[in-house]
C-alpha positions, 0 to 999 in steps of 0.5 A: 647329284641333280644340279639345283636350278637357278630358281632354287627349291620351292619349300611349298612344293616339298613333302613336309618330311623333305622340307624338315630335312632340308631346313635342319641341314641348312640352318646349323648349328642350332642351340639345344633347349632341354626344357623341364615342365610339370605335368598335372600330377607334379611329375617333372617332364624333360624334352629337348628342342633344337628349334630354339633361340634367344630373341630379345634382351629387353625384354629378355625373350626366347623362342621355342618351336613346339611340335604336336603328335601325328594325331595333332594332339599336343606333346607333354611339354606343350600341354604343360606350358599351356596349362601352367605357363611356366618352364625352365630351359637348360642349355646343353653341354658335352657332359649333358649330351647323352642324358639330353638324347635319352630325354628324347626317347618316346616315353609314355605320357605321364612318365618322367624323363627326369626320373627315368634318366636319374637326373637330379633337380634343384628348386627354381626361384621364380617358377615352380618347375624344378631345374636340372642340377647337371645343366651348365645354365638354366633359364627360368621362363614364363610364357609370354605368347603362343602363336599357332601356325598349323595343326602341328606347329606352335611358336612359343615366346617366353620371358626369361626371368632368371638365369642359373649358372654353374660355378665358374662359368660367368664372370659377373663383373663383366658378364663374360661367359667362359666358353672353354669351361662351358663347352656347349654342343649344337644340333646339326641334322640327323643324328649329328651334333657338334662341339664348339671348341674350334672358334675364331674372332671377327671384330665389328668395325665402325664405318670409319674403320672399315673405310680406312682399311679399304683405303689402305688396301686400295693404296697397297694394290695400286 
């Protein structure tokens, strides 16, 4: 193994494929968005994205990295969002993982991944794009802004209008999500994914609490 120099690795000097591999291996685990859109003929398209996260709660915004085809033409999800500005983001749990991976198959443009995989849909409320019945959470979204950074990459910022949750996942009295019932998966790199079963807790302290703990430690060590 070649040791890394003190100067680190310059991403600008890396081949784009190596840059992708390194970033995907470093920034883990990443949440997965299984995104549905409608094509011009009304067919439901579904595609997974792991360049994805929540960005803000006020307003409620998500960010989604959109990648183009090798010839720089937009993929189906990108083209559909450009046209209609509406989409639904589904979180992926262990039960949805295989279907999510099937939706990543390079189906011919115009073919519905939802129809091909047999995923059932339900109507949304604030957007016309259907949501997937099997998803633990579905976020109805509307395009807020799209930023173009290269011929191959766009950053989509979408506003979350409504969240649908599977029965038993959310205690609406305190908006607590039952993680044991949720069982989300995360994206690692290559063909690797991770479950979220082994969790631990860290309590965020005030400065006064932190100072008191440090003083107690120093007194004990004295």
